[in-house]
N, C-alpha and C positions, 0 to 999 in steps of 0.2 A: 629548442635551438632557433638562433637568431636568422636572418635571413644573410647577414655578414658573414657568419659562421660557417652558414649552409658553403656561401661561397668560396668562404678559404677550403672547404673540405674538398670541395668539387672540382676546385681549378687544380689542373698538378702544374708543380713545376716543368718548364722545357730543358731545365737545367738538369733536375736527376734525372728524366728522363732519359737523353744523352748520355747520361754517366752512364744508368743502367744497361745504357744498349752495346756502351762502348765493350763492359763489361764480357758479353756477348761474343765479341770478336777477336779476345784475350785465345791464343794458343796454349795447349793442353797439352801433353804428353798421353799416350793412348797406348796399353801395352796388353797386347795377347799373350795370356800365357799355358802355352802345349798341359804341363804338366812342373809338380815341384815334389820334392824329395830332402828329409832332414839326412843328412850326411854325419857321420863324427869327422872333427878338422884332420884327424891322423888318413882316412881313408880320402879327402878332398886332396891334403897332398900328396899321396900317393897314386894322382890320377896320371895317367899316359897317352898318352895320342892311338887311339887305337882300342881304348879299354872302353866297356859298355857298362852305361849304369839305366837300370828296368826301372820302372817306374809302375803303378800299382794302378797307374789309370788307365783304361781303356784304349784303346784306337779308334772307334765310335763315339767315346764321350767329346761333349761340347767342349769349346776351350772358352777362359777363362777375356773379357774385357775389362782391363781397370784402365780409371784414370784418378793420380796419384795415390795409387794404391788400394781406390775401391772400387769393389767391381760392381760395374753397371751393365755391364751384359754377358748373355751367352750365344755361340757362335759355334760354325761348322764350316772348315775350310773349303774354299772353294778355290781353282783355275783361273786368271783372268787375263788371258795369251798368254807371256812368259812368267807373269807373276802369280804371286797366290794373294788373296783375300780372305773377306770375310763375310759368311752371311748369318746378319743378325736372325739366334734363333727364339733370342728370349731379352726381353727389359726389365728387370728389378723397377719393382714401384721407388715413389722417392723416398718414402720409410728406411728403403732396404740398401739402397744407395749411399747415403751417407751417414757416416757418423757424426752422431748429434755435439754441435760447438758449445753447447751447456752440458754439464756432469748431469748427472739424476742428483739429486739433492737427498735423497733417498740411501746412498751408494754410502757405507760407511769411508772414512778416508782411517787410509794405509799410513802411515811414516816406515821410511825406509829409513835404518839404521846402520 
């Protein structure tokens, strides 16, 4: 590799660095899911105040932490003053966190008719 090429590869463009740093300052909604359950629409429409929905998840099971519907961590509820918080108990690896942006080329395409 020539000296000129080495210099170009080793020099970081400050504008690109600033751009990537600015992405880290974007706000993202974080959702904590207590439990979820699929219900038939007629059951959902029949819900009234006082009615209870039972979930399969145990009371001591970890809560899911999601960003943009992607599970990123698990945690347990804690009390912080008169509010509640979440103590993170597990962070998922980066491979588990995000759905790949490029589809696997070995996956067959399906047509919807």
